[in-house]
N, C-alpha and C positions, 0 to 999 in steps of 0.2 A: 712396235713398228718403228723402223728407222726413220729419223727426220731427214727429209731431203734437203740438201744444201741449197740455200737461196742465193741467187746471183745478185751481186752488188754492182749497180751501175754508177760508175764514177763520173762526176761532171768534168768536162774539159777544163784544163787549168785556167784558160782565159776566162771562161764563164764563172768559175769559182772565184777568181780574183775580182771580177766585176761585181759579183754578189756580195763579197766581203768588204769591198772598199766603200768607205763612207762617201756620201755625196758632198763634195767640197765646193762645187760651183753653185752659186745662187741662181734660181730660175730667172730667166730674162723677163723683163716687164713686157706686157703686151703693147703693141704699137698704139692702140687707142689710149692707154694710160700715159704713154710718153707724150701724147699730144695734148693732154689735159692742161699743162701750164700755158701753152700757146692759146688754147681756147679761152681759159680764164683771163689771160691778158687782153685778148681781143674784146671780151665782154666788158672788162673794166674801161678800156679805151673808148668803146662805143657809149658806155654810160657817161663817161666824162664829157664826150662831145655833145651828147643830148642835153645833159644837165646844164652845161655852160651856155648852150643856145637858149634853153627854156628860161633860165633865170637872167639871161642877158648880162653875164659877168663881164666887167671891163677887161680888155686885153692885157692891161698892165698888172692885173691881179691874177687872173687865171686864163691864159690863152688856151684855145682849143687844140686838140691833137692835130687837126688839119693845119692850123696856123704854125704850130711847132714844126710840122713836117715841111711846110713851105720854107721856113727859116733854115732848116737843115739843108735844103737844096740850095737856096740862094746864098747862104753864108758858108757853104762847105769849104771853099778855099781858106777862109779865115779860121774856121774850126780846125782844119787839118794843120794849119800853120801853128796853132796853139797846142794841138794835140801832141805833136812830135816831141817837144821838150818834156812834157809831162810823162809821156811814155818812156822816154830815155831815163828820166830821173827815177821813176818807179822801178824800172828794170834793174838799174845799177844799184839802187837802194835795197831792192829785194835780194840780189846776189850778195852784196856786201854784208848786210845785216844778218842774213841766214848763215853765211860762211863763218863769220865771227862767232855767232851763237853755237854752231856745231863744234868749232875748235875749242871754245870755252867749256862746253859740255864734256868733251873728251878729257880736258884737263881736270875737271871736277871729278869725273869717274875714277881717274887714276890718282887723285890727291884729295882725300877727304878733308885735310886741313885747309887746303885752298878753297874748297867748296864751302866749308864752315865760315871762312873769313869773307868771301866775296859774294856768295849767293844772297845773303840778306841785303847787301848794298844794291844788287841788281833788282831785288824786289822793291826796295825803297825808290830807286830811280824810276821804275815802271809805274809806281803810284802817282807820279807827277803827271798831270794832264798834258797831252801833246800840245794843246794851245798855250800852255805855260812854258813848255820846253822850246817851242819853235822860235819865239823871239830871242831867247838866249843863244840858240844855235845860229840864228841869222846874224846876231851881233858878232859871234866868234868867227864864223866862216864867210861872212859877207852876203851880198845880195845875189851872187851868181848861182850857178847850178850846184856847186858843192854843198851849200847849206841845205838845199832841197833833197839831195841824195842822202845826206847825213840824217835828216829828219825821217825820211822813208826807211833808212836802215834802223834807226832807233825804234820805230814803231813795229818793225818786224822782229827785233832782237829777242825780247823776253819770251814770247810764246814759243818760239823755236827752242830757246835755251831750256825752258821748263819741260817741254815735251821730249827733247833729246836726252836730257838727264834721266827722265823717267824711263825712256825706252832702253837706254844703255844699261840701266840697273834692273830691268824687268826680266832678266834671264832666269829660266827655271833652275832652282838650286841643284836638282838632279843632273841636269845637262851640264852645269858648271862643274859639278863634282866628277862627272864622267870625263870631261876634258882634262881635269887635273890628274885623274887616274891614268889617263893615256899620255901623261907627261907633255901636254900641249904647252907651248910658250904663251906669254902674255899677248904677243902679237896674233898668234893663231886663235886664242880665245876671243880677242877683240874682233878680228875680221870674220871669223867663221861662226861666232855665236852672238856677240853683242851687237854688231852692225845689222845682221838680218833681223834681230829682235827689235831693233830701234826704228827700222824703216817705216812701219805703219804709224808710229807716233810722229816721226819726222814729217811724213806727208800730210798728216792731219794739221800740223802747224804750218806747213808750207801753203796749204790751201787757204788758211786764214791770212797768212802774210801776203798772198797774191792780191788780196783785195785791200788790206790795210796799207800796203806800200803805195797804192794809188792815192789813198786818203792822205798819207803823209806828204806825198809830193804836192798835192793840191793845197794842203794847209800851209806848207812852206811858201807856196806862191801867193797865198793870201797875205802873208806877212810882208813880202816885198818882192815883186817881180814885174817885169814889163811884158813877159810872154809866158804862155802856159794856160791851161784850162782854169786853174785857180785864179789867175789874174783876169781872165775873161769873165769869170763868174762875178768878181768884184766890180768890174767895169759895167757889165750888163745890169747889175743890181743898182748901182749908183745912177745910171741913166734911164732906169725904169724900162729897159728893153726885155720884158718878160719872155717873149718867144725865144730870144737868143739865150737868155738865162736857162730856160728849160731845155733848149737844144744842147747847150754845153753840158748840163748835168746828164743828159741822155748819153752823150758821147763818152763822158768819164765813166758812167756806169757800164756802158757797153764794153769799154776797154777792161774794166775790172772783171766782168763776166768772162770775156775771152781769156784773160790771164788765168782765172780760176779753172776754166775748162782745160787749158793746156796742162796745168799742174795735175789735174785729175786724170787726164789721159796718160801722163807720165807715170802716175801712181799705178794705174791698171797695167801698164806695160812692165814695170819694174817689180812691184809687189805682187807676185803671182801665187803666193802661198797664203795660207791662213796664219794668223798670229800664233795660234796654239801649236802649229806644226813646227815652229822654230823654237819656242820657249818651252 
């Protein structure tokens, strides 16, 4: 008996491609899960309010959230007046420190001797606590905004340098060999292979730097400043104005969170591929 030919039904090309393509996008979190941090924060604030009232804690030790909120409203003009210089110092320090770190990382990747000579020095300087470096930098650059910017830049520099060096050198050897076989120039290898490979590492460092730059500006204001959130924290502490102290800390933390969120948003818009797809 002759075998009857069987018909083969081919899948449409678009369907076949969708079936073969790996899932590259992570599933979105459900809305209820996204609300969990806000719910937890509300519970903690409510517990703080209740415990402070039950135990009758003095206002100069632990003000209640309601007292802090009233201070935020009543002292808002003064808080904003001190917030502006701190925000400017942290922003300029963030840009300056990370720009220098990226430039030095590029030099290290293209000159191993330079990396061997200077990278240990960068590690040594990074081991010095910021509270020890800040007075030295204030003595060198004075009590103005420059010293606060330099301190913020210093605190941003090393994490970005370390991550950027690692990112620029984390290229897949097969991809690098392919570029060489195709007679790609060093500039083409750098821009088309090394830079895309380094961006996930870079943004990981930038997210850290977005919060530490605020810390650096505040520490600089602790050492010597008449205006800024750091100076306001010192003043409120010395005068036992605890509600103002807590309100100032809240404003500085809120600014750091907004800064972090902006960098994270930029990362989602720029790094639209997986790390493995580049390297």
